[in-house]
Chimera marker file (.cmm) of the C-alpha trace (Angstrom):
<marker_set name="trace">
<marker id="1" x="101.848" y="57.343" z="61.428" r="1" g="1" b="0" radius="0.5"/>
<marker id="2" x="100.417" y="59.654" z="64.077" r="1" g="1" b="0" radius="0.5"/>
<marker id="3" x="99.452" y="63.272" z="64.033" r="1" g="1" b="0" radius="0.5"/>
<marker id="4" x="101.199" y="65.691" z="61.735" r="1" g="1" b="0" radius="0.5"/>
<marker id="5" x="103.427" y="68.308" z="63.340" r="1" g="1" b="0" radius="0.5"/>
<marker id="6" x="101.248" y="71.097" z="61.987" r="1" g="1" b="0" radius="0.5"/>
<marker id="7" x="98.137" y="69.484" z="63.493" r="1" g="1" b="0" radius="0.5"/>
<marker id="8" x="99.824" y="69.131" z="66.878" r="1" g="1" b="0" radius="0.5"/>
<marker id="9" x="101.009" y="72.730" z="66.696" r="1" g="1" b="0" radius="0.5"/>
<marker id="10" x="97.493" y="73.893" z="65.787" r="1" g="1" b="0" radius="0.5"/>
<marker id="11" x="96.015" y="71.971" z="68.700" r="1" g="1" b="0" radius="0.5"/>
<marker id="12" x="98.642" y="73.400" z="71.062" r="1" g="1" b="0" radius="0.5"/>
<marker id="13" x="98.050" y="76.952" z="69.867" r="1" g="1" b="0" radius="0.5"/>
<marker id="14" x="94.282" y="76.497" z="70.168" r="1" g="1" b="0" radius="0.5"/>
<marker id="15" x="94.536" y="75.081" z="73.688" r="1" g="1" b="0" radius="0.5"/>
<marker id="16" x="96.884" y="77.862" z="74.739" r="1" g="1" b="0" radius="0.5"/>
<marker id="17" x="94.601" y="80.529" z="73.262" r="1" g="1" b="0" radius="0.5"/>
<marker id="18" x="91.536" y="78.960" z="74.899" r="1" g="1" b="0" radius="0.5"/>
<marker id="19" x="93.294" y="78.834" z="78.279" r="1" g="1" b="0" radius="0.5"/>
<marker id="20" x="94.264" y="82.489" z="77.963" r="1" g="1" b="0" radius="0.5"/>
<marker id="21" x="90.678" y="83.442" z="77.099" r="1" g="1" b="0" radius="0.5"/>
<marker id="22" x="89.292" y="81.377" z="79.985" r="1" g="1" b="0" radius="0.5"/>
<marker id="23" x="91.709" y="83.027" z="82.406" r="1" g="1" b="0" radius="0.5"/>
<marker id="24" x="90.668" y="86.487" z="81.242" r="1" g="1" b="0" radius="0.5"/>
<marker id="25" x="86.988" y="85.613" z="81.470" r="1" g="1" b="0" radius="0.5"/>
<marker id="26" x="87.424" y="84.283" z="85.023" r="1" g="1" b="0" radius="0.5"/>
<marker id="27" x="89.302" y="87.423" z="86.029" r="1" g="1" b="0" radius="0.5"/>
<marker id="28" x="86.532" y="89.563" z="84.532" r="1" g="1" b="0" radius="0.5"/>
<marker id="29" x="83.775" y="87.648" z="86.346" r="1" g="1" b="0" radius="0.5"/>
<marker id="30" x="85.681" y="87.762" z="89.641" r="1" g="1" b="0" radius="0.5"/>
<marker id="31" x="86.212" y="91.519" z="89.316" r="1" g="1" b="0" radius="0.5"/>
<marker id="32" x="82.513" y="92.021" z="88.583" r="1" g="1" b="0" radius="0.5"/>
<marker id="33" x="81.574" y="90.022" z="91.675" r="1" g="1" b="0" radius="0.5"/>
<marker id="34" x="84.017" y="91.947" z="93.855" r="1" g="1" b="0" radius="0.5"/>
<marker id="35" x="82.670" y="95.236" z="92.521" r="1" g="1" b="0" radius="0.5"/>
<marker id="36" x="79.126" y="94.170" z="93.327" r="1" g="1" b="0" radius="0.5"/>
<marker id="37" x="80.132" y="93.327" z="96.908" r="1" g="1" b="0" radius="0.5"/>
<marker id="38" x="81.860" y="96.714" z="97.256" r="1" g="1" b="0" radius="0.5"/>
<marker id="39" x="78.745" y="98.496" z="96.011" r="1" g="1" b="0" radius="0.5"/>
<marker id="40" x="76.638" y="96.592" z="98.556" r="1" g="1" b="0" radius="0.5"/>
<marker id="41" x="79.095" y="97.604" z="101.276" r="1" g="1" b="0" radius="0.5"/>
<marker id="42" x="78.791" y="101.214" z="100.120" r="1" g="1" b="0" radius="0.5"/>
<marker id="43" x="75.006" y="101.049" z="100.470" r="1" g="1" b="0" radius="0.5"/>
<marker id="44" x="75.427" y="99.520" z="103.923" r="1" g="1" b="0" radius="0.5"/>
<marker id="45" x="77.830" y="102.322" z="104.923" r="1" g="1" b="0" radius="0.5"/>
<marker id="46" x="75.320" y="104.983" z="103.912" r="1" g="1" b="0" radius="0.5"/>
<marker id="47" x="72.485" y="103.248" z="105.746" r="1" g="1" b="0" radius="0.5"/>
<marker id="48" x="74.639" y="102.706" z="108.844" r="1" g="1" b="0" radius="0.5"/>
<marker id="49" x="75.757" y="106.348" z="108.813" r="1" g="1" b="0" radius="0.5"/>
<marker id="50" x="72.112" y="107.443" z="108.713" r="1" g="1" b="0" radius="0.5"/>
<marker id="51" x="71.290" y="105.134" z="111.643" r="1" g="1" b="0" radius="0.5"/>
<marker id="52" x="74.307" y="106.422" z="113.601" r="1" g="1" b="0" radius="0.5"/>
<marker id="53" x="73.342" y="110.043" z="112.885" r="1" g="1" b="0" radius="0.5"/>
<marker id="54" x="69.749" y="109.449" z="113.986" r="1" g="1" b="0" radius="0.5"/>
<marker id="55" x="70.912" y="107.697" z="117.164" r="1" g="1" b="0" radius="0.5"/>
<marker id="56" x="73.341" y="110.523" z="117.947" r="1" g="1" b="0" radius="0.5"/>
<marker id="57" x="70.604" y="113.106" z="117.457" r="1" g="1" b="0" radius="0.5"/>
<marker id="58" x="68.217" y="111.160" z="119.757" r="1" g="1" b="0" radius="0.5"/>
<marker id="59" x="70.819" y="110.876" z="122.529" r="1" g="1" b="0" radius="0.5"/>
<marker id="60" x="71.681" y="114.551" z="122.302" r="1" g="1" b="0" radius="0.5"/>
<marker id="61" x="68.008" y="115.580" z="122.383" r="1" g="1" b="0" radius="0.5"/>
<marker id="62" x="67.525" y="113.532" z="125.542" r="1" g="1" b="0" radius="0.5"/>
<marker id="63" x="70.529" y="115.211" z="127.150" r="1" g="1" b="0" radius="0.5"/>
<marker id="64" x="69.246" y="118.629" z="126.105" r="1" g="1" b="0" radius="0.5"/>
<marker id="65" x="65.811" y="117.837" z="127.510" r="1" g="1" b="0" radius="0.5"/>
<marker id="66" x="67.323" y="116.698" z="130.798" r="1" g="1" b="0" radius="0.5"/>
<marker id="67" x="69.397" y="119.890" z="131.019" r="1" g="1" b="0" radius="0.5"/>
<marker id="68" x="66.321" y="122.050" z="130.320" r="1" g="1" b="0" radius="0.5"/>
<marker id="69" x="64.266" y="120.166" z="132.896" r="1" g="1" b="0" radius="0.5"/>
<marker id="70" x="66.999" y="120.626" z="135.505" r="1" g="1" b="0" radius="0.5"/>
<marker id="71" x="67.262" y="124.349" z="134.791" r="1" g="1" b="0" radius="0.5"/>
<marker id="72" x="63.479" y="124.691" z="134.789" r="1" g="1" b="0" radius="0.5"/>
<marker id="73" x="63.235" y="122.959" z="138.174" r="1" g="1" b="0" radius="0.5"/>
<marker id="74" x="65.574" y="125.575" z="139.652" r="1" g="1" b="0" radius="0.5"/>
<marker id="75" x="63.383" y="128.427" z="138.417" r="1" g="1" b="0" radius="0.5"/>
<marker id="76" x="65.634" y="129.640" z="135.577" r="1" g="1" b="0" radius="0.5"/>
<marker id="77" x="63.812" y="131.327" z="132.687" r="1" g="1" b="0" radius="0.5"/>
<marker id="78" x="64.539" y="129.048" z="129.705" r="1" g="1" b="0" radius="0.5"/>
<marker id="79" x="63.215" y="131.412" z="127.020" r="1" g="1" b="0" radius="0.5"/>
<marker id="80" x="65.630" y="134.340" z="127.444" r="1" g="1" b="0" radius="0.5"/>
<marker id="81" x="69.211" y="135.229" z="128.228" r="1" g="1" b="0" radius="0.5"/>
<marker id="82" x="72.078" y="132.801" z="128.667" r="1" g="1" b="0" radius="0.5"/>
<marker id="83" x="69.994" y="129.591" z="128.977" r="1" g="1" b="0" radius="0.5"/>
<marker id="84" x="68.351" y="130.287" z="125.610" r="1" g="1" b="0" radius="0.5"/>
<marker id="85" x="71.721" y="131.034" z="123.978" r="1" g="1" b="0" radius="0.5"/>
<marker id="86" x="73.243" y="127.867" z="125.448" r="1" g="1" b="0" radius="0.5"/>
<marker id="87" x="70.340" y="125.796" z="124.124" r="1" g="1" b="0" radius="0.5"/>
<marker id="88" x="70.660" y="127.411" z="120.665" r="1" g="1" b="0" radius="0.5"/>
<marker id="89" x="74.387" y="126.652" z="120.579" r="1" g="1" b="0" radius="0.5"/>
<marker id="90" x="73.753" y="123.098" z="121.743" r="1" g="1" b="0" radius="0.5"/>
<marker id="91" x="71.136" y="122.556" z="119.029" r="1" g="1" b="0" radius="0.5"/>
<marker id="92" x="73.507" y="123.957" z="116.381" r="1" g="1" b="0" radius="0.5"/>
<marker id="93" x="76.247" y="121.604" z="117.603" r="1" g="1" b="0" radius="0.5"/>
<marker id="94" x="73.864" y="118.625" z="117.497" r="1" g="1" b="0" radius="0.5"/>
<marker id="95" x="72.888" y="119.453" z="113.910" r="1" g="1" b="0" radius="0.5"/>
<marker id="96" x="76.551" y="119.892" z="112.932" r="1" g="1" b="0" radius="0.5"/>
<marker id="97" x="77.696" y="116.626" z="114.515" r="1" g="1" b="0" radius="0.5"/>
<marker id="98" x="74.725" y="114.723" z="113.070" r="1" g="1" b="0" radius="0.5"/>
<marker id="99" x="75.615" y="115.916" z="109.592" r="1" g="1" b="0" radius="0.5"/>
<marker id="100" x="79.296" y="115.092" z="110.170" r="1" g="1" b="0" radius="0.5"/>
<marker id="101" x="78.399" y="111.484" z="111.045" r="1" g="1" b="0" radius="0.5"/>
<marker id="102" x="76.243" y="111.203" z="107.906" r="1" g="1" b="0" radius="0.5"/>
<marker id="103" x="78.941" y="112.741" z="105.678" r="1" g="1" b="0" radius="0.5"/>
<marker id="104" x="81.553" y="110.359" z="107.095" r="1" g="1" b="0" radius="0.5"/>
<marker id="105" x="79.398" y="107.447" z="105.924" r="1" g="1" b="0" radius="0.5"/>
<marker id="106" x="78.951" y="109.080" z="102.520" r="1" g="1" b="0" radius="0.5"/>
<marker id="107" x="82.707" y="109.514" z="102.145" r="1" g="1" b="0" radius="0.5"/>
<marker id="108" x="83.380" y="105.875" z="103.033" r="1" g="1" b="0" radius="0.5"/>
<marker id="109" x="80.620" y="104.758" z="100.665" r="1" g="1" b="0" radius="0.5"/>
<marker id="110" x="81.942" y="106.901" z="97.823" r="1" g="1" b="0" radius="0.5"/>
<marker id="111" x="85.426" y="105.432" z="98.272" r="1" g="1" b="0" radius="0.5"/>
<marker id="112" x="83.988" y="101.924" z="98.078" r="1" g="1" b="0" radius="0.5"/>
<marker id="113" x="82.036" y="102.811" z="94.933" r="1" g="1" b="0" radius="0.5"/>
<marker id="114" x="85.174" y="104.236" z="93.347" r="1" g="1" b="0" radius="0.5"/>
<marker id="115" x="87.127" y="101.117" z="94.268" r="1" g="1" b="0" radius="0.5"/>
<marker id="116" x="84.312" y="99.025" z="92.762" r="1" g="1" b="0" radius="0.5"/>
<marker id="117" x="84.660" y="100.995" z="89.536" r="1" g="1" b="0" radius="0.5"/>
<marker id="118" x="88.430" y="100.459" z="89.486" r="1" g="1" b="0" radius="0.5"/>
<marker id="119" x="87.964" y="96.754" z="90.159" r="1" g="1" b="0" radius="0.5"/>
<marker id="120" x="85.386" y="96.427" z="87.384" r="1" g="1" b="0" radius="0.5"/>
<marker id="121" x="87.666" y="98.299" z="84.950" r="1" g="1" b="0" radius="0.5"/>
<marker id="122" x="90.583" y="96.053" z="85.908" r="1" g="1" b="0" radius="0.5"/>
<marker id="123" x="88.494" y="92.965" z="85.129" r="1" g="1" b="0" radius="0.5"/>
<marker id="124" x="87.482" y="94.381" z="81.754" r="1" g="1" b="0" radius="0.5"/>
<marker id="125" x="91.117" y="95.185" z="81.031" r="1" g="1" b="0" radius="0.5"/>
<marker id="126" x="92.139" y="91.630" z="81.964" r="1" g="1" b="0" radius="0.5"/>
<marker id="127" x="89.503" y="90.262" z="79.611" r="1" g="1" b="0" radius="0.5"/>
<marker id="128" x="90.613" y="92.498" z="76.742" r="1" g="1" b="0" radius="0.5"/>
<marker id="129" x="94.249" y="91.593" z="77.399" r="1" g="1" b="0" radius="0.5"/>
<marker id="130" x="93.433" y="87.893" z="77.327" r="1" g="1" b="0" radius="0.5"/>
<marker id="131" x="91.660" y="88.276" z="73.980" r="1" g="1" b="0" radius="0.5"/>
<marker id="132" x="94.679" y="90.060" z="72.525" r="1" g="1" b="0" radius="0.5"/>
<marker id="133" x="97.089" y="87.563" z="74.049" r="1" g="1" b="0" radius="0.5"/>
<marker id="134" x="95.073" y="84.618" z="72.752" r="1" g="1" b="0" radius="0.5"/>
<marker id="135" x="95.004" y="86.159" z="69.296" r="1" g="1" b="0" radius="0.5"/>
<marker id="136" x="98.748" y="86.736" z="69.461" r="1" g="1" b="0" radius="0.5"/>
<marker id="137" x="99.320" y="83.137" z="70.556" r="1" g="1" b="0" radius="0.5"/>
<marker id="138" x="97.315" y="81.848" z="67.646" r="1" g="1" b="0" radius="0.5"/>
<marker id="139" x="98.761" y="84.230" z="65.050" r="1" g="1" b="0" radius="0.5"/>
<marker id="140" x="102.362" y="83.568" z="66.030" r="1" g="1" b="0" radius="0.5"/>
<marker id="141" x="101.875" y="79.814" z="65.909" r="1" g="1" b="0" radius="0.5"/>
<marker id="142" x="102.628" y="77.881" z="62.735" r="1" g="1" b="0" radius="0.5"/>
<marker id="143" x="98.883" y="77.571" z="62.142" r="1" g="1" b="0" radius="0.5"/>
<marker id="144" x="98.420" y="81.328" z="62.280" r="1" g="1" b="0" radius="0.5"/>
<marker id="145" x="101.422" y="81.893" z="60.056" r="1" g="1" b="0" radius="0.5"/>
<marker id="146" x="100.170" y="79.430" z="57.470" r="1" g="1" b="0" radius="0.5"/>
<marker id="147" x="96.674" y="80.914" z="57.509" r="1" g="1" b="0" radius="0.5"/>
<marker id="148" x="97.633" y="84.589" z="57.544" r="1" g="1" b="0" radius="0.5"/>
<marker id="149" x="101.229" y="84.782" z="56.473" r="1" g="1" b="0" radius="0.5"/>
<marker id="150" x="103.901" y="82.785" z="54.773" r="1" g="1" b="0" radius="0.5"/>
<marker id="151" x="103.340" y="79.038" z="54.819" r="1" g="1" b="0" radius="0.5"/>
<marker id="152" x="105.960" y="77.222" z="56.864" r="1" g="1" b="0" radius="0.5"/>
<marker id="153" x="108.758" y="75.494" z="54.982" r="1" g="1" b="0" radius="0.5"/>
<marker id="154" x="108.044" y="71.741" z="55.008" r="1" g="1" b="0" radius="0.5"/>
<marker id="155" x="111.753" y="70.947" z="55.520" r="1" g="1" b="0" radius="0.5"/>
<marker id="156" x="111.896" y="73.273" z="58.532" r="1" g="1" b="0" radius="0.5"/>
<marker id="157" x="108.678" y="71.765" z="59.891" r="1" g="1" b="0" radius="0.5"/>
<marker id="158" x="109.979" y="68.226" z="59.466" r="1" g="1" b="0" radius="0.5"/>
<marker id="159" x="113.332" y="69.213" z="61.004" r="1" g="1" b="0" radius="0.5"/>
<marker id="160" x="111.468" y="70.426" z="64.073" r="1" g="1" b="0" radius="0.5"/>
<marker id="161" x="109.794" y="67.052" z="64.255" r="1" g="1" b="0" radius="0.5"/>
<marker id="162" x="113.204" y="65.378" z="64.058" r="1" g="1" b="0" radius="0.5"/>
<marker id="163" x="112.445" y="63.611" z="60.770" r="1" g="1" b="0" radius="0.5"/>
<marker id="164" x="114.526" y="65.566" z="58.311" r="1" g="1" b="0" radius="0.5"/>
<marker id="165" x="116.914" y="63.847" z="56.038" r="1" g="1" b="0" radius="0.5"/>
<marker id="166" x="119.243" y="66.711" z="55.254" r="1" g="1" b="0" radius="0.5"/>
<marker id="167" x="120.473" y="64.928" z="52.128" r="1" g="1" b="0" radius="0.5"/>
<marker id="168" x="117.044" y="65.292" z="50.529" r="1" g="1" b="0" radius="0.5"/>
<marker id="169" x="116.390" y="68.287" z="48.290" r="1" g="1" b="0" radius="0.5"/>
<marker id="170" x="114.547" y="71.147" z="49.962" r="1" g="1" b="0" radius="0.5"/>
<marker id="171" x="111.437" y="72.829" z="48.542" r="1" g="1" b="0" radius="0.5"/>
<marker id="172" x="113.571" y="74.919" z="46.186" r="1" g="1" b="0" radius="0.5"/>
<marker id="173" x="114.980" y="71.869" z="44.466" r="1" g="1" b="0" radius="0.5"/>
<marker id="174" x="118.559" y="72.224" z="45.689" r="1" g="1" b="0" radius="0.5"/>
<marker id="175" x="120.568" y="70.373" z="48.302" r="1" g="1" b="0" radius="0.5"/>
<marker id="176" x="121.377" y="71.618" z="51.753" r="1" g="1" b="0" radius="0.5"/>
<link id1="1" id2="2" r="1" g="1" b="0" radius="0.2"/>
<link id1="2" id2="3" r="1" g="1" b="0" radius="0.2"/>
<link id1="3" id2="4" r="1" g="1" b="0" radius="0.2"/>
<link id1="4" id2="5" r="1" g="1" b="0" radius="0.2"/>
<link id1="5" id2="6" r="1" g="1" b="0" radius="0.2"/>
<link id1="6" id2="7" r="1" g="1" b="0" radius="0.2"/>
<link id1="7" id2="8" r="1" g="1" b="0" radius="0.2"/>
<link id1="8" id2="9" r="1" g="1" b="0" radius="0.2"/>
<link id1="9" id2="10" r="1" g="1" b="0" radius="0.2"/>
<link id1="10" id2="11" r="1" g="1" b="0" radius="0.2"/>
<link id1="11" id2="12" r="1" g="1" b="0" radius="0.2"/>
<link id1="12" id2="13" r="1" g="1" b="0" radius="0.2"/>
<link id1="13" id2="14" r="1" g="1" b="0" radius="0.2"/>
<link id1="14" id2="15" r="1" g="1" b="0" radius="0.2"/>
<link id1="15" id2="16" r="1" g="1" b="0" radius="0.2"/>
<link id1="16" id2="17" r="1" g="1" b="0" radius="0.2"/>
<link id1="17" id2="18" r="1" g="1" b="0" radius="0.2"/>
<link id1="18" id2="19" r="1" g="1" b="0" radius="0.2"/>
<link id1="19" id2="20" r="1" g="1" b="0" radius="0.2"/>
<link id1="20" id2="21" r="1" g="1" b="0" radius="0.2"/>
<link id1="21" id2="22" r="1" g="1" b="0" radius="0.2"/>
<link id1="22" id2="23" r="1" g="1" b="0" radius="0.2"/>
<link id1="23" id2="24" r="1" g="1" b="0" radius="0.2"/>
<link id1="24" id2="25" r="1" g="1" b="0" radius="0.2"/>
<link id1="25" id2="26" r="1" g="1" b="0" radius="0.2"/>
<link id1="26" id2="27" r="1" g="1" b="0" radius="0.2"/>
<link id1="27" id2="28" r="1" g="1" b="0" radius="0.2"/>
<link id1="28" id2="29" r="1" g="1" b="0" radius="0.2"/>
<link id1="29" id2="30" r="1" g="1" b="0" radius="0.2"/>
<link id1="30" id2="31" r="1" g="1" b="0" radius="0.2"/>
<link id1="31" id2="32" r="1" g="1" b="0" radius="0.2"/>
<link id1="32" id2="33" r="1" g="1" b="0" radius="0.2"/>
<link id1="33" id2="34" r="1" g="1" b="0" radius="0.2"/>
<link id1="34" id2="35" r="1" g="1" b="0" radius="0.2"/>
<link id1="35" id2="36" r="1" g="1" b="0" radius="0.2"/>
<link id1="36" id2="37" r="1" g="1" b="0" radius="0.2"/>
<link id1="37" id2="38" r="1" g="1" b="0" radius="0.2"/>
<link id1="38" id2="39" r="1" g="1" b="0" radius="0.2"/>
<link id1="39" id2="40" r="1" g="1" b="0" radius="0.2"/>
<link id1="40" id2="41" r="1" g="1" b="0" radius="0.2"/>
<link id1="41" id2="42" r="1" g="1" b="0" radius="0.2"/>
<link id1="42" id2="43" r="1" g="1" b="0" radius="0.2"/>
<link id1="43" id2="44" r="1" g="1" b="0" radius="0.2"/>
<link id1="44" id2="45" r="1" g="1" b="0" radius="0.2"/>
<link id1="45" id2="46" r="1" g="1" b="0" radius="0.2"/>
<link id1="46" id2="47" r="1" g="1" b="0" radius="0.2"/>
<link id1="47" id2="48" r="1" g="1" b="0" radius="0.2"/>
<link id1="48" id2="49" r="1" g="1" b="0" radius="0.2"/>
<link id1="49" id2="50" r="1" g="1" b="0" radius="0.2"/>
<link id1="50" id2="51" r="1" g="1" b="0" radius="0.2"/>
<link id1="51" id2="52" r="1" g="1" b="0" radius="0.2"/>
<link id1="52" id2="53" r="1" g="1" b="0" radius="0.2"/>
<link id1="53" id2="54" r="1" g="1" b="0" radius="0.2"/>
<link id1="54" id2="55" r="1" g="1" b="0" radius="0.2"/>
<link id1="55" id2="56" r="1" g="1" b="0" radius="0.2"/>
<link id1="56" id2="57" r="1" g="1" b="0" radius="0.2"/>
<link id1="57" id2="58" r="1" g="1" b="0" radius="0.2"/>
<link id1="58" id2="59" r="1" g="1" b="0" radius="0.2"/>
<link id1="59" id2="60" r="1" g="1" b="0" radius="0.2"/>
<link id1="60" id2="61" r="1" g="1" b="0" radius="0.2"/>
<link id1="61" id2="62" r="1" g="1" b="0" radius="0.2"/>
<link id1="62" id2="63" r="1" g="1" b="0" radius="0.2"/>
<link id1="63" id2="64" r="1" g="1" b="0" radius="0.2"/>
<link id1="64" id2="65" r="1" g="1" b="0" radius="0.2"/>
<link id1="65" id2="66" r="1" g="1" b="0" radius="0.2"/>
<link id1="66" id2="67" r="1" g="1" b="0" radius="0.2"/>
<link id1="67" id2="68" r="1" g="1" b="0" radius="0.2"/>
<link id1="68" id2="69" r="1" g="1" b="0" radius="0.2"/>
<link id1="69" id2="70" r="1" g="1" b="0" radius="0.2"/>
<link id1="70" id2="71" r="1" g="1" b="0" radius="0.2"/>
<link id1="71" id2="72" r="1" g="1" b="0" radius="0.2"/>
<link id1="72" id2="73" r="1" g="1" b="0" radius="0.2"/>
<link id1="73" id2="74" r="1" g="1" b="0" radius="0.2"/>
<link id1="74" id2="75" r="1" g="1" b="0" radius="0.2"/>
<link id1="75" id2="76" r="1" g="1" b="0" radius="0.2"/>
<link id1="76" id2="77" r="1" g="1" b="0" radius="0.2"/>
<link id1="77" id2="78" r="1" g="1" b="0" radius="0.2"/>
<link id1="78" id2="79" r="1" g="1" b="0" radius="0.2"/>
<link id1="79" id2="80" r="1" g="1" b="0" radius="0.2"/>
<link id1="80" id2="81" r="1" g="1" b="0" radius="0.2"/>
<link id1="81" id2="82" r="1" g="1" b="0" radius="0.2"/>
<link id1="82" id2="83" r="1" g="1" b="0" radius="0.2"/>
<link id1="83" id2="84" r="1" g="1" b="0" radius="0.2"/>
<link id1="84" id2="85" r="1" g="1" b="0" radius="0.2"/>
<link id1="85" id2="86" r="1" g="1" b="0" radius="0.2"/>
<link id1="86" id2="87" r="1" g="1" b="0" radius="0.2"/>
<link id1="87" id2="88" r="1" g="1" b="0" radius="0.2"/>
<link id1="88" id2="89" r="1" g="1" b="0" radius="0.2"/>
<link id1="89" id2="90" r="1" g="1" b="0" radius="0.2"/>
<link id1="90" id2="91" r="1" g="1" b="0" radius="0.2"/>
<link id1="91" id2="92" r="1" g="1" b="0" radius="0.2"/>
<link id1="92" id2="93" r="1" g="1" b="0" radius="0.2"/>
<link id1="93" id2="94" r="1" g="1" b="0" radius="0.2"/>
<link id1="94" id2="95" r="1" g="1" b="0" radius="0.2"/>
<link id1="95" id2="96" r="1" g="1" b="0" radius="0.2"/>
<link id1="96" id2="97" r="1" g="1" b="0" radius="0.2"/>
<link id1="97" id2="98" r="1" g="1" b="0" radius="0.2"/>
<link id1="98" id2="99" r="1" g="1" b="0" radius="0.2"/>
<link id1="99" id2="100" r="1" g="1" b="0" radius="0.2"/>
<link id1="100" id2="101" r="1" g="1" b="0" radius="0.2"/>
<link id1="101" id2="102" r="1" g="1" b="0" radius="0.2"/>
<link id1="102" id2="103" r="1" g="1" b="0" radius="0.2"/>
<link id1="103" id2="104" r="1" g="1" b="0" radius="0.2"/>
<link id1="104" id2="105" r="1" g="1" b="0" radius="0.2"/>
<link id1="105" id2="106" r="1" g="1" b="0" radius="0.2"/>
<link id1="106" id2="107" r="1" g="1" b="0" radius="0.2"/>
<link id1="107" id2="108" r="1" g="1" b="0" radius="0.2"/>
<link id1="108" id2="109" r="1" g="1" b="0" radius="0.2"/>
<link id1="109" id2="110" r="1" g="1" b="0" radius="0.2"/>
<link id1="110" id2="111" r="1" g="1" b="0" radius="0.2"/>
<link id1="111" id2="112" r="1" g="1" b="0" radius="0.2"/>
<link id1="112" id2="113" r="1" g="1" b="0" radius="0.2"/>
<link id1="113" id2="114" r="1" g="1" b="0" radius="0.2"/>
<link id1="114" id2="115" r="1" g="1" b="0" radius="0.2"/>
<link id1="115" id2="116" r="1" g="1" b="0" radius="0.2"/>
<link id1="116" id2="117" r="1" g="1" b="0" radius="0.2"/>
<link id1="117" id2="118" r="1" g="1" b="0" radius="0.2"/>
<link id1="118" id2="119" r="1" g="1" b="0" radius="0.2"/>
<link id1="119" id2="120" r="1" g="1" b="0" radius="0.2"/>
<link id1="120" id2="121" r="1" g="1" b="0" radius="0.2"/>
<link id1="121" id2="122" r="1" g="1" b="0" radius="0.2"/>
<link id1="122" id2="123" r="1" g="1" b="0" radius="0.2"/>
<link id1="123" id2="124" r="1" g="1" b="0" radius="0.2"/>
<link id1="124" id2="125" r="1" g="1" b="0" radius="0.2"/>
<link id1="125" id2="126" r="1" g="1" b="0" radius="0.2"/>
<link id1="126" id2="127" r="1" g="1" b="0" radius="0.2"/>
<link id1="127" id2="128" r="1" g="1" b="0" radius="0.2"/>
<link id1="128" id2="129" r="1" g="1" b="0" radius="0.2"/>
<link id1="129" id2="130" r="1" g="1" b="0" radius="0.2"/>
<link id1="130" id2="131" r="1" g="1" b="0" radius="0.2"/>
<link id1="131" id2="132" r="1" g="1" b="0" radius="0.2"/>
<link id1="132" id2="133" r="1" g="1" b="0" radius="0.2"/>
<link id1="133" id2="134" r="1" g="1" b="0" radius="0.2"/>
<link id1="134" id2="135" r="1" g="1" b="0" radius="0.2"/>
<link id1="135" id2="136" r="1" g="1" b="0" radius="0.2"/>
<link id1="136" id2="137" r="1" g="1" b="0" radius="0.2"/>
<link id1="137" id2="138" r="1" g="1" b="0" radius="0.2"/>
<link id1="138" id2="139" r="1" g="1" b="0" radius="0.2"/>
<link id1="139" id2="140" r="1" g="1" b="0" radius="0.2"/>
<link id1="140" id2="141" r="1" g="1" b="0" radius="0.2"/>
<link id1="141" id2="142" r="1" g="1" b="0" radius="0.2"/>
<link id1="142" id2="143" r="1" g="1" b="0" radius="0.2"/>
<link id1="143" id2="144" r="1" g="1" b="0" radius="0.2"/>
<link id1="144" id2="145" r="1" g="1" b="0" radius="0.2"/>
<link id1="145" id2="146" r="1" g="1" b="0" radius="0.2"/>
<link id1="146" id2="147" r="1" g="1" b="0" radius="0.2"/>
<link id1="147" id2="148" r="1" g="1" b="0" radius="0.2"/>
<link id1="148" id2="149" r="1" g="1" b="0" radius="0.2"/>
<link id1="149" id2="150" r="1" g="1" b="0" radius="0.2"/>
<link id1="150" id2="151" r="1" g="1" b="0" radius="0.2"/>
<link id1="151" id2="152" r="1" g="1" b="0" radius="0.2"/>
<link id1="152" id2="153" r="1" g="1" b="0" radius="0.2"/>
<link id1="153" id2="154" r="1" g="1" b="0" radius="0.2"/>
<link id1="154" id2="155" r="1" g="1" b="0" radius="0.2"/>
<link id1="155" id2="156" r="1" g="1" b="0" radius="0.2"/>
<link id1="156" id2="157" r="1" g="1" b="0" radius="0.2"/>
<link id1="157" id2="158" r="1" g="1" b="0" radius="0.2"/>
<link id1="158" id2="159" r="1" g="1" b="0" radius="0.2"/>
<link id1="159" id2="160" r="1" g="1" b="0" radius="0.2"/>
<link id1="160" id2="161" r="1" g="1" b="0" radius="0.2"/>
<link id1="161" id2="162" r="1" g="1" b="0" radius="0.2"/>
<link id1="162" id2="163" r="1" g="1" b="0" radius="0.2"/>
<link id1="163" id2="164" r="1" g="1" b="0" radius="0.2"/>
<link id1="164" id2="165" r="1" g="1" b="0" radius="0.2"/>
<link id1="165" id2="166" r="1" g="1" b="0" radius="0.2"/>
<link id1="166" id2="167" r="1" g="1" b="0" radius="0.2"/>
<link id1="167" id2="168" r="1" g="1" b="0" radius="0.2"/>
<link id1="168" id2="169" r="1" g="1" b="0" radius="0.2"/>
<link id1="169" id2="170" r="1" g="1" b="0" radius="0.2"/>
<link id1="170" id2="171" r="1" g="1" b="0" radius="0.2"/>
<link id1="171" id2="172" r="1" g="1" b="0" radius="0.2"/>
<link id1="172" id2="173" r="1" g="1" b="0" radius="0.2"/>
<link id1="173" id2="174" r="1" g="1" b="0" radius="0.2"/>
<link id1="174" id2="175" r="1" g="1" b="0" radius="0.2"/>
<link id1="175" id2="176" r="1" g="1" b="0" radius="0.2"/>
</marker_set>
């Protein structure tokens, strides 16, 4: 005789719900992985910004030392007047630029961390949506209706299967 229509419908609804859940779970896991990569990139950005800032500071110190040595070789007093003011301004500029390089890395890292958070939230939303969609698929199927609502009319169910003899009495005892 084969499978009953209701059994086939239940299997179809279950498969559809399972596929929806699997899709949501995959989306969630992918979003988590992407977020983890973004957080690693953020850490790398901070570390690289620190390295860049340190390298900038070293180069500028060397240049400052060379300038002082050159001035000292010409007999200029390095501890008073204009040479001292120039060195103070140069040191202030080095500190400012070093901090600017470091803050640039922090800003890029913070953006990546925020994007990681958005990505993770999107994955969680996809998972929640798939659970709701799977539940809706099941509940709107004939199986869900028979379990939680009005049982399907056997004449309607058999008509859907193409086996209805419309001359037979319906469930109410009358003719159609």
